[in-house]
SEMINU-339141 format. One record per residue (C-alpha): residue in one letter; x, z, y. Coordinates in steps of 0.1 Angstrom, whole numbers, plus 2048, in hexadecimal, padded with zeros to 3 digits. Example, Ala and Ser with C-alpha at 12.3 -4.5 7.8 and 13.67 -1.06 7.14 Angstrom:
% SEMINU-339141
A87B84E7D3/S8898477F5/
This chain:
% SEMINU-339141
M62AB4856B/N642B4554C/R658B28541/F66AB2B51E/L689B15522/P6A3B0F505/K6C8B1F506/G6DCB11522/G6B9B10536/T6A9B27552/M690B3D550/A67BB4B56B/K661B6356A/V64AB6E58A/I633B8D584/V617B92598/A608BB4593/L5E3BB65A2/S5CFBD85A4/T5B2BCF593/V5BCBB057E/A5D3BAD562/L5CDB89557/L5BFB6E563/A5A5B55552/S5A6B3B566/A5CEB33564/S5C3B0D55B/T5CEAFC57A/A5DEAD957C/S5FFAE7586/A613B0957E/V602B2658D/T614B335B3/I60BB525BF/E5F7B425DB/E5DEB325C1/L5DDB525AC/L5CDB665CF/A5B5B495D2/Q5ABB4B5B2/I5A5B745B6/A591B6B5D7/Q57DB525C2/L577B685A6/Q56DB855BE/A556B6B5CE/Q546B655AC/L541B875A8/N532B915C7/A517B765C0/L513B8359B/L50DBA45A6/G4F7B9E5C6/Q4E0B835BA/Q4CEB7159E/G4C6B4F59D/G4DBB445B7/G4D2B535D2/G4EEB615E2/T4FBB7F5F7/A4F7B69616/A4DBB6F62E/K4C0B5462D/C4C4B3363B/T4ABB1D64C/F4B3AF9642/T49EADB65B/R4B2AC0651/D4C9AAB638/L4EEAB8637/T50AAA262C/I52EA98633/G533A9A659/V51AAAE664/T520ACB679/G50DAEB682/D501B1067A/D4EBB0365D/V50FAFB64E/M51EB18655/C500B2A644/L502B11629/Q529B1A621/K522B4161F/Y505B3B609/L51CB265F2/N538B3F5F2/A520B5C5E8/A50CB4A5CF/G52BB435BA/H534B1D5C8/Q552B245DF/V559B0C5F7/A57EB135FB/A595B305EC/S5A5B3360C/G5A6B2762D/A588B1563D/G568B1A62A/S571B35614/P564B55613/G561B67639/N573B45645/E54FB2C645/T54DB1065D/T534AFD66D/Y544ADA661/F533ACD642/G555ABD62F/A55EAB360B/R562AD75FF/T544ADF60B/Q534ABD5F8/Q545AC65D9/A539AEC5DA/V517AE15E0/S518ACC5C2/K521AE55AB/W507AF75B8/Q4ECADB5B3/A4FCADA591/A4F5AFE587/N4D2AFD594/G4C7ADF587/V4C6ACD5A4/S4CBAA259F/P4E0A915AA/T4F9AA75AA/A50AA925C9/G510AAB5E0/Y4F5AA35FB/F4E2ABF607/G4BEAAE60D/S49BAB5609/I49EABA5E2/S4B8AD25E6/R4A8AE4605/A487AE95E8/K49CAF95D2/Y4B0B115EB/N48FB1B5FC/A482B235D6/L4A1B355C9/M49FB495EC/A478B535E8/A47DB5D5C6/T4A0B745C9/P49BB945DF/T4BAB9A5F6/P4D5BA85E5/T4EBBC45F2/P510BB65F9/T52CBBC5EA/P545BD05FF/P560BB6608/G582BBB5F7/T573BC65D5/P58BBB45BD/T57AB9F5A2/P58BBA357D/P58FB7D56E/G58EB7854B/P5ABB81536/V5CAB69532/G5DCB66511/S5FDB7E517/G610B684FF/L618B434EE/S62DB414CD/V63AB214C5/S64AB174A6/T652AF8490/A635AEB47C/S63BAD345B/Q64CAB446A/P641A8D466/G65FA87454/D676A6E457/S66AA4B45C/L66FA2746F/A667A1E491/P6619FB492/L65D9E74B5/N63F9EC4C7/A630A074AF/A61BA224C3/R618A474BD/V634A494A3/P636A6F49C/A657A8249F/T652AA54A5/K634AC149A/I630AE14AA/T61CAFD4A7/L60EB124C5/T5FDB364BF/A5E8B4B4D9/S5EEB6C4DC/A5CBB804D2/D5C5B8E4F4/G5B8B6A508/D5BCB47507/V5DDB39514/T5E1B18528/V5FEB02524/N60AAF1541/S625AD9530/I63EAD2513/T65EAC851C/V66BAAB4FF/E68DA9F4FA/R697A7F4E9/Q6B7A884D2/G6CEA744BC/P6E3A554C0/A6C8A414CA/N6C3A334EC/D6A7A3E508/S69CA17507/S68FA1B4E1/V671A334F0/S659A2250A/G648A47507/V642A654FA/V621A714EF/L60EA934E6/L5F1A904CD/D5DDAAE4C3/E5D3AB64A1/N5BCA99498/G5D5A7F4A7/L5C8A7C4C7/Q5DBA774E6/I5E0A94501/G5E4A87521/I5F9A65527/S61AA5B51B/K638A66532/T65AA53531/L67DA6352E/N690A6E547/S6B4A6C551/N6B6A9053C/H6A6A7D51E/Q689A91524/A664A8A52A/I651AA8535/L62AAA3529/N616AB6543/E5F4AB4539/K5E5AD4535/F5CFAE1519/T5C8B0250B/V5CFB1A4E9/A5B1B2F4E4/R5B8B554DB/G5C4B5B4BE/T5C2B3C4B4/S5E7B1D4AA/R5E6AFC4B3/T5FEAE14A0/L609AC44B8/T61CAA44B2/I636A974CA/A636A714C5/F643A514D4/N63DA2E4DB/R655A134D7/P65C9F54EA/A6509D24E2/S6749C44E1/G6969D44D9/T6B59D04C5/D6BA9F24BE/G6B69F2499/G6C7A0C486/S6C7A284A2/I6B9A44499/A6A5A5D4B0/R698A824AF/F682A934C6/A685AB74CF/V66CAD04E1/V685AE34FC/A668AF2510/V647AFE512/D639B0C534/A619B2552A/G614B2F551/S611B55553/S614B5752C/S631B6151E/V63FB47503/S654B514E4/G667B3F4CA/S682B2C4C2/L689B0D4D4/P696AF34D4/I67AAE54B5/V68CAC24AA/G675AB0494/S67CA91479/S698A7647E/I68AA55487/T69CA36480/M696A1849A/N68B9F9485/A68D9D5499/T6869BF47E/L6639CB470/T6469B7478/I6279CD47B/G6059C3485/S5F79BE4AE/L5DB9C04C4/T5D59AD4E2/F5B69B34F9/Q5A699D514/K58B9A0528/G56C9A1515/V54C991516/N5379B1522/D54D9B2541/P53B9B1560/G55099556D/S55399E58F/G54E9BB5A5/Q52A9C75AC/T5149E25C3/K4FF9F25AD/E4E8A105BD/I4E5A315B4/G4CFA38595/T4DCA17586/K4DBA1E560/G4EFA0F541/Y5079FE557/I5249ED546/F5419F455C/T55F9DE549/G5659D0526/L57E9C250F/R5849B14F4/L59D9BC4DD/T5AC9A54C2/A5C29AC4A3/G5E199749C/S5E898447F/D5FE99746A/E5E89B9460/D5C49C7464/V5C69E2480/S5B0A02487/L5A4A0D4AB/K5A7A314AC/S59FA394D1/I5A4A284F3/T5A4A37514/F597A28536/N5A5A35558/Q589A38573/S59FA30593/G583A2B5AA/S577A455C3/A556A4F5B1/A558A6E5A3/A553A7D57C/S532A8C58B/D526A69597/L524A5B574/K50EA6955B/N50DA5D533/V529A49534/V532A3B512/I54BA22503/N53DA0A4EB/V5559FB4D3/G5419DE4BB/G51E9E74C5/T521A0E4BE/D521A284DE/H53AA414DE/A537A5F4F6/A554A5F50F/V56AA7D512/I573A85539/S597A9153C/S597AB0557/D5A5A9E575/G581A8456E/K598A6A570/Y59DA5D54C/Y580A57531/S588A5750B/A578A524EA/S587A564CA/F577A424AA/G57FA5E48E/S58BA4746D/G58EA29487/V57CA0A48B/D58C9EF476/I5909CD488/K59C9B246D/K5BB99F474/G5B497F48C/N591991494/S5849A24B4/V56E9BB4C1/E55F9C44E1/V5619E24F5/Y5509ED513/V54BA0852B/K52AA12533/G516A2C546/D4FEA3B563/I503A39586/E4F5A5D595/G508A5F5B4/G525A555C9/S518A3D5E3/N52FA245F2/R549A325D7/G55AA1D5C0/V558A1F597/D577A0B589/F57EA0F566/D5A4A0255B/L5B8A0453E/Y5D7A1354C/R5F2A1152F/L5F39FB514/T5F2A174FA/D5D1A2550B/I5C2A114F1/Y5CFA224CD/V5D0A0B4B4/V5E2A0E48F/G5EC9F3475/K5D79F6455/Q5F39E9444/F6159FD44C/G600A1B45F/F617A1547D/G607A1D49F/L6049FF4B1/T60C9F54D6/P5F09DD4E3/A5FB9BF4FB/V5E59AE514/S5DC98A509/S5E597952A/D5FD986544/Q5ED97F564/N60A98A577/D5F0996590/S5EC9B25A9/Q5DF9CD597/T5D09DE5B4/D5B89C85C0/D59C9CD5A7/D5989AB599/G5989AD574/T5B69A056C/L5D19AB54F/D5F59B1556/D6109C5539/D6289CE555/V6169E2570/N5FE9FB56E/P5E29FA567/V5E39DD550/W5BF9D4550/D5B59DA576/A58C9D5571/Y5749CA588/E56B9E659F/A5419F15A5/T5399FD5C3/V51DA195C4/G505A0D5DE/N4E6A235EA/G4C6A225E3/T4A5A0A5E8/L484A0D5F9/T46C9F15F6/V4489F6600/T42B9DD5F1/A4099DB5F3/S3F89EC5D4/N3E29DF5B8/A3DFA055AB/V3C4A0A5C6/Q3A89EB5C6/A3909E05E3/Q3759F95E3/N356A045F7/I35EA2260B/A344A36620/V342A40643/N341A6364F/L352A7362F/N378A7E628/D391A70614/Q385A4C615/V3A2A3260B/L3AEA17626/G3CBA0A615/A3E5A125FB/F40AA0A5F3/D425A0A5D8/V446A195E0/D462A105C9/V47EA225CE/K4A0A1B5BD/G4BEA325B7/E4B8A4F5C9/P49BA665D8/I496A585FF/T488A6B61C/V479A56635/S472A6765A/S45BA54668/I43FA3F659/V427A2566F/V407A1965F/R3EDA01671/V3C7A00669/S3B49E0675/T3919D466F/N3819B066B/K3679B768B/N3729C06AC/D3569DA6B1/S3589ED6D1/N345A096C5/V365A126AF/T37FA246BD/E39EA386B3/A387A576B5/D374A45695/Y390A4A680/T398A6F675/D3AFA8265E/V3C1A65655/K3DDA70639/L3F8A60621/V3EFA6F600/N405A695DF/N3EDA595C5/A3F8A6A5A9/T3FCA8F5B1/G3E3A8C5CE/A3FCA9B5E4/V3FAA9860A/V41DA89613/A417A7E639/G3FAA8A651/P3DFA8E659/K3DAA7B678/D3BFA7068B/G3BDA5069F/S3D2A556BD/G3D8A2E6C9/T3D7A086C3/A3EB9EC6C3/D3E69C86BF/G3BB9D36B7/Q3CD9E769D/M3C9A1169A/V3F2A1B697/F3F7A3D684/T419A48688/Y426A62672/T444A76678/D442A90656/A463A88643/V457A79623/T46EA7A606/F467A615EC/P473A655C8/V484A4D5B3/G46AA325A0/K44BA235AD/N430A345BD/V40FA2E5CC/Y407A3E5ED/V3E5A3A5FA/L3D7A3C61E/K3B6A4E623/G3A0A5B641/K37FA5D64C/L36EA4665D/S350A4D678/T32AA3E679/D336A2668D/F342A0F679/D3299F266D/A3219EB649/D3349D3635/T3549D8654/L3769CE63E/V3919E9646/S3B69E363D/A3D89F6640/S3F49E7648/T41D9F564D/T43F9DF656/P45B9F5642/N4759E6653/S4689EF675/D44EA0966D/W463A1E656/T480A2E669/S49AA49663/V49CA4063D/R4B9A4E62C/G4C4A54607/E4C0A775FA/T4DAA765E4/S4F4A615F9/G4E9A6C61C/A4EFA46626/S4D5A3563D/I4C2A1C626/T4B09FC636/T48E9F461F/A4939D860C/N46F9C5617/T46D9BA63C/G4489A8643/T4279BB647/V41A9C9625/S3F89C9629/G3E39DB60F/V3C49D25FE/S3A09CF617/M3839EC615/T3619E561E/V34E9FF62F/K32DA07620/T313A1C62C/G2F9A2F614/A2E4A14602/V2D2A185DA/N2BF9FE5C9/V2A3A0C5B4/S2949F9598/V2809FB574/G29D9F5559/N2959DC53E/S2959F8523/P27FA02515/T2679E350E/A2429E050A/Q23E9F04E6/S224A034D1/V228A2A4D8/I215A454BC/R1FFA584CD/G207A7D4CC/A22BA704D7/Q240A894EA/A259A84509/F251A61504/T264A4951A/F250A3252C/A26BA26546/N28DA26555/L293A24578/I2B6A19584/F2C7A285A1/D2E2A115AA/A2F8A1D5C7/S313A025BC/N3169F75E1/S30EA1A5F3/G32AA2660A/E320A4C600/D30FA5D5E2/V2E8A605EA/R2D3A7B5E1/F2B0A775D6/N292A965D7/Q275A815CB/A26BA615BE/R247A4F5BF/V240A385A0/Q21EA2A596/L20DA30573/H1F6A15564/A1DCA2454C/S1B9A1E541/V1B5A47537/T1CEA5A54B/S1C8A79535/D1D9A6651A/V1FBA6F52B/S207A90537/N223AA853F/C237A8B550/Q25DA8D559/M27DA7E56A/F29DA81554/D2C1A7D55F/G2CDA7C53E/T2C4A9E52C/T2BCAAE54D/A295AAF557/L295AA957C/N273AB4585/T265AD4574/G24DAF1575/S232AE558A/N243AC4593/I23AABA56F/Q21FA9D576/N1FEA9B564/P1EFA7E56F/S1C5A80576/T1BDA5E583/A1B0A43570/G1BDA1C576/I1DCA1958E/H1EBA39598/E204A495AC/L21AA645A1/T232A725BA/F251A865A8/T25BAA55BB/L283AA85AC/D28AACB5AD/N2A7AC359E/A2BBAAA5B6/L2C4A835AA/V2E5A805B8/V2F4A5F5B6/P318A5B5BB/K321A3B5CE/G330A205BC/T31AA2859B/S2F8A27592/K2E2A3E580/T2C1A3C565/V2A8A4D569/A28EA52549/V266A56552/K25BA6C532/C237A7652C/D228A84510/I20BA6F4FE/S1EBA804F2/K1E2A7F4D0/S1C0A7C4D4/G1BDA674F0/T1A7A484F4/G1B9A3050D/A1C7A12501/S1EAA10514/A1FEA1D532/Q21DA10548/F232A1D564/S23DA0957D/L250A0C5A2/A236A145BF/G23B9F55D0/D23A9EA5F4/E2169F55FA/Y224A195FA/G240A10612/S266A1B619/S25AA40611/A250A375ED/I275A445E0/Q28BA525FB/G2AEA5E5FB/T2CAA71612/G2EFA69615/L2FEA88606/T31DA86621/S30FA73640/G2EBA8763B/N2DAA64644/T2BAA5A634/I2BBA3E61E/N29DA2A617/P2A8A175F3/A2A09F55EF/V2849F55D0/A2819D75BC/S2609C85AD/S25F9D1588/S25D9B1573/V2659C5553/S2449C453D/N2479EA533/L2229ED526/M221A0750C/T201A034F2/F1F8A244DF/S1F1A214BE/A1E4A3C4A2/G200A3848B/G21DA2547F/T223A0E460/F23DA0F444/T2449F342D/I25A9E5413/A2699C7408/Q2879BB3F1/E2A49AD406/A2B79933F8/P2B49953D1/A2D398E3BF/G2D59793A2/T2D498637C/R2F5992374/L30D9A0358/A3109C935B/L3269E0345/A3139FD333/G315A1B341/Q31EA17364/E30FA18384/I3049FA392/E2EF9EC3B2/M2CC9DE3A5/L2BC9D63C5/K2BD9DA3EB/L29B9E33FB/R2929DC420/L27E9F5430/T26A9F2450/A25CA0C468/T2449FE483/N235A0F4A3/E24BA2F499/G267A3C484/M265A4545F/D272A6344F/V271A5542B/K267A7140F/Q260A593F1/L26AA383E4/T25AA2E3C1/L26CA183AA/Q266A07385/L2749F7367/S2669D4370/N26F9BE355/T2629D6337/A2659B831D/S28A9B831F/N2949DF329/T2879FF323/P28BA22335/A2A7A2B317/D2BEA0F32C/L2BEA27349/I2CEA48352/K2C3A4E374/L2BAA3A394/S2C8A433B6/V2BDA343DB/W2DDA303F2/D2DBA2E41A/G2FDA1C421/S313A32410/T300A4E413/K2EBA573F1/V2C6A633FF/G2B4A693DD/E2B9A673B6/V2A4A68399/S2ABA6F376/A29AA5335C/S27DA5E34A/S266A5032E/S254A38344/D25FA19354/S246A18373/G23CA3338F/I25FA3E392/I262A543B0/V280A5B3C3/T282A733DC/T293A6E3FB/T2A6A81413/G2B3A7A436/L2A9A56430/T29CA4C451/V28FA2A462/A290A26489/K270A1B49C/D26A9F6497/T28C9EE483/D2969E945F/K2AC9F9447/I2BB9EB42B/V2BFA0740C/T2D29FF3EB/V2C2A0D3C7/K2DDA0F3AC/A2D7A18387/Q2F0A2F372/L2EBA14354/A2E8A2A32E/P30AA26319/I308A0D2FA/G316A172DC/N311A292BF/N2F3A452C1/E2F3A392E3/S2D2A2C2F8/G2DBA12309/R2D79EB2F8/P2ED9CF2FF/G2DB9AE30E/H2C19C331C/L2B59AF33E/V2B49D1352/A29C9CC374/V2929E738D/D27D9E53A9/F2659F13C4/D2469FD3B4/Q2239FF3C9/V211A1A3B6/N1F9A313C2/Q1EFA553B6/N1CCA603BF/G1C8A443D4/L1E7A493E8/S207A363E9/T222A493D7/T23DA393EF/Y237A49413/G24BA55431/I244A6F44C/G243A60474/T25AA6C48D/Q242A6A4A8/S220A70498/S22DA8747A/D212A78467/T219A6D443/V21CA48440/R216A3641F/S222A16415/S20A9FA407/S2289DE400/A2279C93E0/D23C9CE3C3/T25F9BE3C6/A26C9A73AA/S2949AA3A6/N2A699638F/G2B99B2379/V2DB9B736B/R2E09B0346/V2F19CD335/V30D9CC319/R3299E030D/A3469CA31B/Y3469A8329/P36598E32C/T370985351/I37E95E354/T39B94F368/P3A692F369/L3CC92936F/L3CB906379/G3EE90D38D/D40491236E/I4018F1364/S4088CE370/S3F08B537E/S400896370/F402886354/A40F86C33A/D40B863318/Q417884308/S40D8992EB/G4048BC2F1/K3FD8B5314/P3F38D8322/L3D08CF333/Y3C18F233C/R3C791633F/F3B7937345/S3B495B339/V39A971330/S39D99933A/A3879B1327/P37B9D1339/S38A9F1332/G37CA11323/T3659FB30A/N36A9E92EB/G37A9CD2FA/V36A9A92F5/S36C98C2D9/L3699682D9/Y35A9502C2/K35B92E2D4/V36591D2F7/T35C8F92FC/F36E8E3316/Q3608C4329/V37D8A8327/S37488933A/T38B86C340/T38884E355/S39B82D355/D3A180F36A/E3A87F734A/T38F7F032D/T3957E430D/G3787D42FE/V3537DE2FE/S33F7F62E1/G3217FA2DD/G3187EB301/V333804312/F3547FA318/T36F80A30C/T396814317/D3B781C305/F3BD83E316/S3B185B306/V3B687F303/T3B28892DE/N3BC8A82C6/L3B18C62DD/K3C18E32D2/L3C09072DF/Y3DE9202E3/A3D59452E6/Y3EF95C2F6/T3F29832FF/S40D981319/K41596F339/V43297234F/G433957369/T42893935B/T43393D339/L41C94A31C/S42495C300/G4179732E2/D3FE9632CA/A3DF9712D0/F3D19662AF/A3DB96428A/A3EA940296/N3EE92A2AE/P3DB9142BB/V3BA9272B1/N3A79072A0/Q3BF8FD287/G3A990126D/S3B18E8250/L38E8E7248/F3758E2260/G3618C4261/S34B8B6281/S33589B28A/D35488829A/S363887275/V384893283/V3908BB26D/D39E8CB28F/G3868EA294/M3778D42AE/E3538C52B2/S3488A92C9/D3248A42C0/R3168B22E4/A2FF89D2F4/T31D88D309/T33B8872F7/T351896312/D34C8B8306/F35F8C62E7/A3588ED2DA/I3768FD2CA/Y3719162AD/F38D9322A5/N39A928287/P37E91C271/S38C91324E/N36F8FE239/T3548E223B/S33D8F2223/A31B900227/S32A920233/A34391024D/V330920269/T33994325D/S36193A255/A36793527C/E377953289/S37196D2A9/L3939782BD/H39099A2C8/I3A09A12EB/P3A49C62F0/A3989DD30E/G3AB9D832E/A3BF9B9320/T3C199532C/Y3C897B316/Y3D395B31E/F3CA93430F/E3D5916313/L3C48F330A/R3DB8D82FD/G3D58B02F5/D3E68932EC/V3E1879309/S3E3855300/G3E2831311/A3E6843333/D3F082D354/T3EC827375/G3CB82D37F/D3C1846368/S3B486C36A/A3A8885355/T3938A535E/V3928C4346/R37E8E634D/L372901338/M34C8FC334/G33191C339/D30C920333/G2EE91D34C/T2D693233B/W2D2951323/Y2CB946300/P2A794B2F3/A29B9672DC/I2A595A2B7/A2899522A1/N28E95F27E/T29194B25E/S26C94C258/G26493C27B/G252959285/T25B96D2A9/T26898C298/A2899912A9/Y2A9993292/D2AF9AE277/D2CF9C0282/A2CC9D4266/G2CF9F8275/F2E49E7291/L2EBA052AE/A2DDA2129C/G2BAA1C292/A2AE9FB29F/I29E9E2285/N2949C5298/Y2AA9B72B7/G2A899B2C9/F2BF99D2E7/A2DF99A2D7/T2E79882B6/T3039772A3/A31795E2AE/P30B942294/Y2EA94A2A2/V2F59472C9/D3059262C0/A2EA9182AD/A2CA9262C4/Q2CD9082DC/A2C88EE2C2/G2A68FF2B9/T2AE908297/S2A692A289/G2C1940281/G2BC93E25A/T2C3917260/A2E1920270/L2F3933254/T2EA91723E/T2F48F824D/G31B8F0253/S3168D1269/N30C8CE28E/N3118F0291/D31A8E62B8/A2F78E42C1/I2ED8CC2DD/G2E38DD2F8/S2EE8F5317/G2F091630C/D30C91C2F3/D32D90F302/F340930303/I33694D2E9/W33F96E2EE/S33A9942E1/G3389B52F5/N3419C72D9/S3279E12DB/T3329FA2BD/T3499E72AA/T3699D12B3/H35F9AE2A7/S37E99A297/G38698327B/S36D96F268/G34E977252/G34399A265/G356992282/I33E97A28F/M32198727A/G3199A5292/P2FB9A42A6/D30D9A82C4/W3139842CF/Y30A9742F4/N30F94F301/G323947323/F30695033D/Q30E96635C/I33396834D/P34A97036E/G360955379/L35093C360/P33192A373/S316918362/D3238F7367/G34690335D/A36991036A/E37B90038A/P3848DE378/K3AC8CF375/T3B48A937C/F3CE89A36F/T3D987537B/L3F9862370/
């Protein structure tokens, strides 16, 4: 040992010479190393070397031991001595010298043996590591010894070289903290810094540092001296100054080889004093490094610290926290996440503070190994606790700190898992005030905390009290570690069931065993089995091979036992096997074999009374005797004894049906073999059935099938030869086995002659007329003959033979006519395909263009047929409009079922030099057409393989109206208020119009609104009609390009409103671009910016273009007058109920309108026309008349309320050509615009 002292001190140096050991690696003991301790370390290292040289995996050099019992503290015997020898040889030394040391092993299991066992358990993965040598440890020991060959012993006396210890430690001054103030109650005030450097040849353990207070200050100015590491964390505990003004900081620490550590000497100030102005300095006067030599110039004196008694710094108080358990509790081993203690830390009102670290003192008797996963939680965040070398201090540091605002609090608690330490205590006290390291945020001084209320109570009775005068300052409640617990209950995991006789492993009962805290070993278990019948034939000999089985693993844990005695009418089974039950809830099943003496339907149940039937119950970890948690009798569910039993019946499927002649392996019947109530599996080697057939030769190659397995093959295949009712006995060369508790379905299959003459055939069960031998089975376990109960068949499964199937086609729920965009693929119709008597593999479907008056083949690119999402056929359009044959692949219809298929059309594009025509009504239908006298629509029968042709009638679908683009209307009624009063420009209706992308957009020419009012007051009578003063007039329509929320912006027209033209006279004599001369005066037509009332007024209106992919927004406004309570108004955008008729020419003939080359070459075209033609069409006037008459443009009829263009080849906008291009339509079928108008908006006062 080397101890370096300053001048005036003493130096003692003891050199121990060892023949084979120059330095010791394990010199970090709890105090200065003595000769005796060095010798003990040599012996320990020698034993470890012997173990390493002589074994691998923990086997050790000792002879193999035989352990037959649990070993724990207080046990004596030769097995204990053998265990000690094994531990010493395996490197887990019981003692370095004296009793238990190598060569001095004893027969007593004491605390040292327990500690050695704990270390061995930790090294070999045995959990828990409590030092109790039970069944888990025995199993690990046996496994290690079995895997390890017997080593060659190391000759005694061979020295073991330890790891190197650094030969020297140098001490030097570091950059000092600087002169500063130390106010009252400050903590960890830095005073002196030193640097310690270890030699390169080994680590150096520092045993202590001696610090001396110097200068004119008094010792009373210092409440304690502490040592801080490089991160400002305290090493060890604070020390007070002795009569020599010195404090010895003796918490050991290590300086790694070739490295340096800079440490700080700091001190704590008392809470009160009158020492202001006094100055103290702190000098390091001695460093003890054990066997390592210490060099350097001592003393090292730090900065001058001036004591301050006037500065008020922050403060921190603490009290019992909300998470504290509040009482001493007993917790069994295995408890997880238990909160041992809790504090509330509160910052004072002077400054915010920062919590840097906290240390709790575990003063209970529990060892550090008894606890796992200990954390210190601060403000809801877990921090792993660091354990001191003696296992008694648990600390956590918080880096930059946990801030606590002045006046605020934070909760702190200690939480962990209890792994061992039965009957020991766990007590996390706060030993010193300064174990809470907290720093003021404003002044930066460490603070000495205070208790919130000094209770002046004994601080050793573990009653959760605070006292700042004695240690510990927080005397926490102590938790007592209890033993494990064992609870036995009836198990729901194994349900009541049928059990067989004369069969092993039948379930007699089941129990849940719930173990907490530690594995528990039970040396003796008694289980009783009883029945509900007092049957003298049943004796103890009728119970055999009864055992207790782990339900999860299938392992037998106790038994087997045969019946050996009864008590109170119960069979008693006593198991003396020592059973170790692991922690957790597990199911254990009692299984056994019952003889054939048991009557059918006997109820069997198992029971046990744990507190008396389960004896010698001991915790594997604690070694303590344990009493089972429940005291009453635990009875399992009852099991029902069943002998072999089977019910045989004819299944409900297949039912009577028509079958195509020539069918192969057709299922005539399904026989149900039901062993649900059987006590054993049943085997059948034959089965007898009846065949009813007028001509038996129609049926051949009859077999029974269990799934896909043929039960009778080869010469056992049946070929009936007798007409009428014929008995068939099936010999099963592949036996049918029906497991107990299940049922099986056996199919009877035969071939049907294609050229047969009989009308039908039916299979049924051979009934009572054949006796019990009709179908006979054998119990697979008992070997007993089992005669099934054969049920009379009530199933109608008569199969009628037919020469072939039929194939029909019909239209499925035709859709109404609708608008369709040119160029897209669209559904045209759905067809229902029906196969009767046999399935159908459809090969061809024939289609046609059915509305040839309004479409041509040029309107289509291709047609396709779809089975769900799968395309099964496709054909390109041709010049023909009928007899279009679609070849299909993979389109099948099951026997006697329907299948819906979809016919889609790829529409031709519309535009310059394109083949599609706007306004065409394209309809596609099924076409029943024959070639050479045969239908071109047919399928192949799946049974007969014949060609089956359809004879169904043509369908008649409604078709689609094809345009280049169409508008979509969306009412926006929620954007405007439903209440109103007298107001000019009141918003009455709002809607949007969207144009599809990829087109030329859409254009609008005219919209119509219905505005109806009601009033509960009249002002007179005019023309026999009551009049009112309530009215809505001066309707104006506004168009916008944008909408954000409910706000409209961006004028869509040259000027808003769109109907503000100054010269447009209508029949209502109001020049407002609006007409109201319809059949009802509630409908008002809006034109876009008409400009005059001359003969050409109709062409002076304009069209509004909405670009592709755009949405425009429209709002109708009007002036409201005369509104009062009881008045209301309803406004809606009107639609058109029918498509407009073809327009006659100016000569009154039927020639279509001359479009002057519209759509590349067409001369006369009657499907799309100009806006004025559509507007006038419903009046019955010709287009020519409409062009020359400027009045009554808004015709009295129901086909011109909404006029729009799909812009097939050009963009229509403005007046003149903008409305005269031949590509305009009415509002029939527009999405969002029903025939009777869009959703109405109603206003009330």
